[in-house]
Each structure stands twice: as structure tokens, then as C-alpha cells.
One Martini backbone bead per residue (centre of mass of N, CA, C, O) as a GRO file, in nm:
protein
  165
    1GLU     BB    1  -1.826  -6.287  -5.346
    2ALA     BB    2  -1.773  -6.557  -5.495
    3ALA     BB    3  -1.476  -6.583  -5.409
    4LEU     BB    4  -1.531  -6.596  -5.109
    5GLU     BB    5  -1.711  -6.858  -5.124
    6GLY     BB    6  -1.495  -7.028  -5.232
    7MET     BB    7  -1.293  -7.007  -5.012
    8ALA     BB    8  -1.479  -7.114  -4.785
    9THR     BB    9  -1.536  -7.388  -4.912
   10LYS     BB   10  -1.207  -7.465  -4.951
   11GLY     BB   11  -1.035  -7.331  -4.721
   12LEU     BB   12  -0.891  -7.079  -4.786
   13TRP     BB   13  -0.656  -6.837  -4.785
   14TYR     BB   14  -0.605  -6.492  -4.677
   15MET     BB   15  -0.373  -6.230  -4.826
   16PRO     BB   16  -0.449  -5.903  -4.870
   17THR     BB   17  -0.244  -5.674  -4.877
   18LEU     BB   18  -0.318  -5.359  -4.778
   19HIS     BB   19  -0.062  -5.195  -4.827
   20ILE     BB   20  -0.090  -5.125  -5.119
   21THR     BB   21  -0.339  -4.940  -5.115
   22SER     BB   22  -0.265  -4.760  -4.882
   23GLU     BB   23   0.037  -4.666  -4.967
   24THR     BB   24  -0.041  -4.556  -5.244
   25ALA     BB   25  -0.240  -4.340  -5.145
   26ARG     BB   26  -0.053  -4.197  -4.941
   27GLN     BB   27   0.194  -4.191  -5.163
   28GLY     BB   28   0.107  -4.029  -5.416
   29ARG     BB   29   0.363  -3.853  -5.507
   30ASN     BB   30   0.512  -4.140  -5.601
   31TRP     BB   31   0.280  -4.143  -5.806
   32PRO     BB   32   0.076  -4.152  -6.042
   33ALA     BB   33  -0.222  -4.007  -6.029
   34HIS     BB   34  -0.405  -4.245  -6.142
   35MET     BB   35  -0.305  -4.446  -5.932
   36SER     BB   36  -0.370  -4.301  -5.663
   37GLU     BB   37  -0.675  -4.281  -5.716
   38ARG     BB   38  -0.731  -4.588  -5.750
   39MET     BB   39  -0.628  -4.654  -5.446
   40LYS     BB   40  -0.831  -4.467  -5.302
   41ALA     BB   41  -1.073  -4.634  -5.406
   42ALA     BB   42  -0.984  -4.935  -5.336
   43HIS     BB   43  -0.938  -4.954  -5.023
   44PRO     BB   44  -1.230  -4.972  -4.909
   45VAL     BB   45  -1.291  -5.231  -5.071
   46HIS     BB   46  -1.067  -5.398  -4.960
   47CYS     BB   47  -1.163  -5.371  -4.659
   48ALA     BB   48  -1.445  -5.499  -4.705
   49GLY     BB   49  -1.340  -5.772  -4.797
   50VAL     BB   50  -1.212  -5.844  -4.528
   51ALA     BB   51  -1.459  -5.832  -4.359
   52LYS     BB   52  -1.625  -6.046  -4.513
   53ALA     BB   53  -1.416  -6.269  -4.466
   54HIS     BB   54  -1.428  -6.268  -4.161
   55ALA     BB   55  -1.726  -6.325  -4.139
   56MET     BB   56  -1.705  -6.604  -4.304
   57GLY     BB   57  -1.418  -6.753  -4.185
   58ILE     BB   58  -1.180  -6.666  -4.324
   59ARG     BB   59  -0.843  -6.726  -4.334
   60ILE     BB   60  -0.592  -6.496  -4.202
   61ALA     BB   61  -0.291  -6.363  -4.344
   62VAL     BB   62   0.040  -6.220  -4.357
   63GLY     BB   63   0.138  -5.996  -4.615
   64THR     BB   64   0.392  -5.821  -4.812
   65ASP     BB   65   0.566  -5.565  -5.021
   66GLY     BB   66   0.728  -5.451  -4.795
   67GLY     BB   67   0.917  -5.326  -4.560
   68PRO     BB   68   0.992  -5.217  -4.279
   69GLY     BB   69   0.687  -5.230  -4.098
   70SER     BB   70   0.463  -5.370  -4.281
   71VAL     BB   71   0.339  -5.577  -4.075
   72MET     BB   72   0.232  -5.371  -3.874
   73ASN     BB   73   0.064  -5.219  -4.080
   74GLU     BB   74  -0.116  -5.468  -4.154
   75MET     BB   75  -0.237  -5.505  -3.871
   76ARG     BB   76  -0.366  -5.227  -3.855
   77LEU     BB   77  -0.548  -5.258  -4.107
   78LEU     BB   78  -0.704  -5.515  -3.996
   79VAL     BB   79  -0.831  -5.361  -3.771
   80ALA     BB   80  -0.968  -5.130  -3.943
   81CYS     BB   81  -1.137  -5.392  -4.099
   82GLY     BB   82  -1.230  -5.576  -3.802
   83LEU     BB   83  -1.023  -5.684  -3.645
   84THR     BB   84  -0.875  -5.777  -3.399
   85PRO     BB   85  -0.572  -5.754  -3.246
   86MET     BB   86  -0.534  -6.060  -3.198
   87GLU     BB   87  -0.611  -6.149  -3.488
   88ALA     BB   88  -0.368  -5.991  -3.611
   89ILE     BB   89  -0.150  -6.139  -3.465
   90VAL     BB   90  -0.221  -6.428  -3.562
   91ALA     BB   91  -0.189  -6.367  -3.863
   92ALA     BB   92   0.128  -6.303  -3.823
   93THR     BB   93   0.185  -6.584  -3.706
   94ARG     BB   94   0.038  -6.856  -3.704
   95SER     BB   95  -0.091  -6.834  -3.987
   96THR     BB   96   0.162  -6.782  -4.151
   97ALA     BB   97   0.305  -7.051  -4.063
   98GLU     BB   98   0.090  -7.232  -4.189
   99VAL     BB   99   0.111  -7.142  -4.484
  100LEU     BB  100   0.435  -7.208  -4.484
  101GLY     BB  101   0.475  -7.487  -4.317
  102ILE     BB  102   0.591  -7.382  -3.996
  103LEU     BB  103   0.418  -7.473  -3.731
  104GLY     BB  104   0.600  -7.694  -3.599
  105THR     BB  105   0.839  -7.452  -3.515
  106THR     BB  106   0.648  -7.186  -3.563
  107GLY     BB  107   0.392  -6.925  -3.436
  108THR     BB  108   0.429  -7.004  -3.135
  109LEU     BB  109   0.414  -7.034  -2.782
  110GLU     BB  110   0.627  -7.304  -2.729
  111VAL     BB  111   0.770  -7.570  -2.645
  112GLY     BB  112   1.028  -7.616  -2.889
  113ARG     BB  113   0.994  -7.334  -3.021
  114ARG     BB  114   1.048  -7.084  -3.223
  115ALA     BB  115   1.126  -6.743  -3.092
  116ASP     BB  116   1.063  -6.415  -3.124
  117LEU     BB  117   1.068  -6.116  -2.913
  118VAL     BB  118   0.844  -5.853  -2.804
  119VAL     BB  119   0.847  -5.647  -2.539
  120VAL     BB  120   0.567  -5.453  -2.409
  121ARG     BB  121   0.429  -5.165  -2.322
  122GLY     BB  122   0.123  -5.263  -2.290
  123ASP     BB  123  -0.189  -5.355  -2.495
  124PRO     BB  124  -0.226  -5.515  -2.801
  125ASP     BB  125  -0.520  -5.617  -2.749
  126ARG     BB  126  -0.632  -5.305  -2.743
  127ASP     BB  127  -0.349  -5.181  -2.900
  128ILE     BB  128  -0.175  -5.233  -3.183
  129THR     BB  129   0.034  -4.982  -3.155
  130ALA     BB  130   0.213  -5.092  -2.922
  131LEU     BB  131   0.405  -5.241  -3.143
  132ALA     BB  132   0.512  -4.942  -3.283
  133SER     BB  133   0.663  -4.843  -3.039
  134HIS     BB  134   0.976  -4.787  -2.926
  135ASP     BB  135   0.907  -4.679  -2.629
  136ALA     BB  136   0.751  -4.965  -2.554
  137ILE     BB  137   1.002  -5.121  -2.558
  138ALA     BB  138   1.155  -5.357  -2.331
  139MET     BB  139   1.217  -5.612  -2.527
  140VAL     BB  140   1.452  -5.823  -2.709
  141ILE     BB  141   1.420  -6.156  -2.847
  142LYS     BB  142   1.680  -6.353  -3.003
  143GLY     BB  143   1.757  -6.672  -3.011
  144GLY     BB  144   1.739  -6.650  -2.674
  145GLU     BB  145   1.848  -6.351  -2.679
  146VAL     BB  146   1.916  -6.051  -2.550
  147GLN     BB  147   1.927  -5.758  -2.755
  148GLY     BB  148   1.731  -5.543  -2.598
  149THR     BB  149   1.708  -5.274  -2.366
  150GLY     BB  150   1.601  -4.980  -2.184
  151ASP     BB  151   1.706  -5.154  -1.948
  152ALA     BB  152   1.915  -5.274  -1.713
  153ASP     BB  153   1.693  -5.481  -1.633
  154PRO     BB  154   1.532  -5.734  -1.802
  155VAL     BB  155   1.348  -5.859  -1.586
  156ALA     BB  156   1.218  -5.605  -1.494
  157ALA     BB  157   1.109  -5.525  -1.772
  158MET     BB  158   0.919  -5.764  -1.798
  159ARG     BB  159   0.758  -5.721  -1.539
  160SER     BB  160   0.668  -5.442  -1.616
  161ALA     BB  161   0.513  -5.515  -1.872
  162ALA     BB  162   0.318  -5.719  -1.721
  163HIS     BB  163   0.192  -5.477  -1.523
  164THR     BB  164   0.072  -5.276  -1.759
  165THR     BB  165  -0.177  -5.468  -1.871
   0.00000   0.00000   0.00000
């Protein structure tokens, strides 16, 4: 608790990397038994620390030591620890860009900033897992170009996604 109070006082960021305790506990068969058991015990404490930091107003950003999909998993874990889905999305985008010192060029959807987008059917502000379902992806825009869409008409796909939320 003293560490969190110090972070709050100094205005420091918290990048909890919940993925480490969660995945090590979940994938216990891939770890020595003592390590898996320690992570199973550590994860609820880790999550409680995130909830406490959030309640104290400590700014949270997203980072992981995992591979593809780990940022999405980290957002899901942040929600499980008490952040709203939108707070988790902001932690993974705007907040992380600010921590990295690149908020002036990316991290938010604004004219003149770089952004890659995933347009989904559903409302990730209500259900963060809407971002994780391949079936829910209506369109991917990377570098200003439509990279893929499950629909023949990308504009119709975007309109459809907007109307389902």
C-alpha cells in the first residue's frame, strides 16, 4: 500500500502486466509446480492491487511480456480487476502512447494522428471480449488502408458495425 501511495503522490504510471500471473497460473502444466502454485496465489493479490491503484486514481497503462493476443488478454484482465471496458481500452491506447512519449502522434482518434483500427460488431464498451472475437471483426484499417473485411462492401460493414452497438 505504501508503494501505491508513493505512486499516487508522485503521479507515476502503473503498468501491472497481469498477464504474467494470470497466464502462468493458467498454464501451470508448462511451469514447475511450485511456480504455478505461487502464481495461482499471487494473481488475486495482483488484481486487488490493480483495483486499489485504480481507486486511488493512479494512471494505468498496458504492457505485457506475452505474444500475439496478450494486449487483448491484459485488457480483459484489467476489466476483471475493476476497470470499465472503456478504461481498459484507454489504458491500452491513449495511456500507453503517453507513457511511451508518442501521444502527440498516436494513441487517440484525432485528425492528423496515426491510427490503425479494428471495427467490430458489438459494443466493447459494454463487453471487452467483443474485441477478441474474430467473428465480430467487421473491418481492419492499417496505415489508412482497409486490410480486410468479412464483408464484400467495407463501407456497409462499417455502417453495420456502427448500427449494432
